[in-house]
C-alpha positions as CSV (number, residue, x, y, z in Angstrom):
1,M,119.8,59.4,24.2
2,A,116.0,59.7,24.1
3,I,114.1,58.3,27.1
4,N,110.9,56.7,25.9
5,N,109.9,54.6,28.9
6,F,106.9,56.4,30.1
7,P,103.3,55.7,29.2
8,T,101.4,58.3,27.2
9,S,97.7,59.0,27.3
10,S,97.0,56.5,24.5
11,D,98.6,53.9,26.8
12,I,96.0,54.3,29.5
13,Y,92.4,53.5,28.7
14,L,89.1,52.0,29.8
15,E,87.6,49.0,28.1
16,A,84.1,47.5,28.3
17,K,83.0,44.3,26.6
18,G,86.3,44.2,24.7
19,K,85.9,47.7,23.3
20,R,88.0,50.8,24.1
21,I,85.6,53.3,25.5
22,A,87.8,56.1,26.8
23,V,91.4,57.2,27.1
24,V,92.8,58.6,30.3
25,Q,95.5,61.3,30.7
26,S,96.8,60.2,34.1
27,Y,96.2,57.7,36.9
28,K,97.3,57.1,40.5
29,A,96.8,53.5,41.8
30,R,96.8,52.2,45.3
31,A,96.7,48.6,46.5
32,V,95.6,47.9,50.0
33,S,95.9,44.6,51.8
34,S,94.4,43.8,55.1
35,S,95.9,41.3,57.5
36,T,95.0,39.6,60.7
37,A,97.5,38.8,63.5
38,V,97.7,35.2,64.8
39,E,98.2,35.1,68.5
40,A,99.4,32.2,70.5
41,F,98.7,31.5,74.2
42,G,101.5,32.7,76.4
43,E,103.2,34.8,73.6
44,R,103.5,38.6,74.1
45,E,103.5,39.3,70.4
46,P,101.7,37.7,67.4
47,V,103.4,34.6,66.0
48,A,102.3,35.3,62.4
49,T,100.0,37.3,60.2
50,I,97.4,36.0,57.7
51,E,96.9,38.0,54.5
52,G,93.3,39.3,54.0
53,P,91.6,40.5,50.9
54,R,93.2,43.1,48.7
55,S,91.5,46.1,47.2
56,Y,92.6,48.4,44.3
57,V,91.7,52.0,44.2
58,I,92.7,54.0,41.2
59,E,92.2,57.8,40.6
60,L,91.8,58.6,37.0
61,T,92.3,62.2,35.8
62,R,91.0,63.6,32.5
63,L,88.9,60.9,30.7
64,Y,88.1,61.3,27.1
65,A,85.4,59.1,25.6
66,T,86.1,57.6,22.3
67,D,84.0,58.6,19.3
68,S,82.4,55.2,19.1
69,A,81.5,55.3,22.8
70,I,79.9,58.7,22.4
71,T,78.0,57.4,19.4
72,D,76.9,54.4,21.5
73,G,75.6,56.9,24.2
74,L,78.3,56.2,26.9
75,D,77.4,57.6,30.3
76,F,80.2,57.3,32.9
77,Y,77.5,57.4,35.7
78,D,76.0,54.2,34.4
79,L,79.3,52.4,33.7
80,T,79.9,49.1,35.6
81,D,82.1,46.1,35.2
82,F,84.8,47.7,33.0
83,S,88.5,47.3,32.8
84,L,91.4,49.8,33.1
85,V,94.4,49.0,30.9
86,I,97.8,50.6,31.5
87,V,100.4,49.7,28.8
88,K,104.0,50.5,29.7
89,P,107.0,49.7,27.5
90,N,107.9,46.4,29.3
91,R,104.5,45.3,30.7
92,R,100.8,45.6,30.7
93,T,98.6,46.0,33.8
94,V,94.9,45.4,33.6
95,Y,92.5,46.1,36.4
96,T,89.2,44.2,35.9
97,G,85.8,44.1,37.5
98,C,85.9,47.9,37.9
99,R,83.2,50.2,39.3
100,W,83.4,53.9,39.8
101,A,83.4,55.0,43.5
102,G,83.4,58.7,42.8
103,I,83.2,61.2,40.0
104,E,84.4,64.7,40.6
105,E,84.3,67.6,38.2
106,T,85.9,71.1,38.8
107,G,85.3,74.1,36.6
108,E,86.2,77.7,36.7
109,L,85.1,80.4,34.2
110,G,87.6,80.6,31.4
111,K,89.6,77.6,32.5
112,T,89.7,74.0,31.5
113,I,87.3,71.6,33.3
114,R,89.2,69.1,35.4
115,E,87.6,65.8,36.1
116,K,88.6,62.9,38.4
117,V,87.1,59.5,38.6
118,T,87.9,57.1,41.5
119,V,87.6,53.5,40.5
120,V,87.6,50.4,42.6
121,A,88.8,47.2,40.9
122,A,88.3,43.6,41.9
123,R,91.5,42.2,40.3
124,R,94.9,43.3,39.0
125,V,96.8,41.3,36.4
126,E,100.2,42.2,35.1
127,T,101.7,40.6,31.9
128,Q,104.8,41.1,29.9
């Protein structure tokens, strides 16, 4: 039985203005939610917590610009307000309102260059 439930590099890509601009080899996503404790007079412990804003931080490894994006003069350093799309066999996750927070490139003589782009997203939407 073949297991075919994992996304491939063509299933992870960046989009800007409705156009695919780059494919991504791998990603690591982290959602962080802050909260505030609600304290009541006379209580030793908080009586509740209130959810605060969420943030989404995604590390992308190995980005490859599409031919049309290269022709259009894509520069990752100037890229703002883009989307990250992750297509899996049973759902699609889209991070929108993205901005890069860090771009890292590592190279050694005779070895493949490794790049990592850290992205911060405003929203996350998951659909079937």
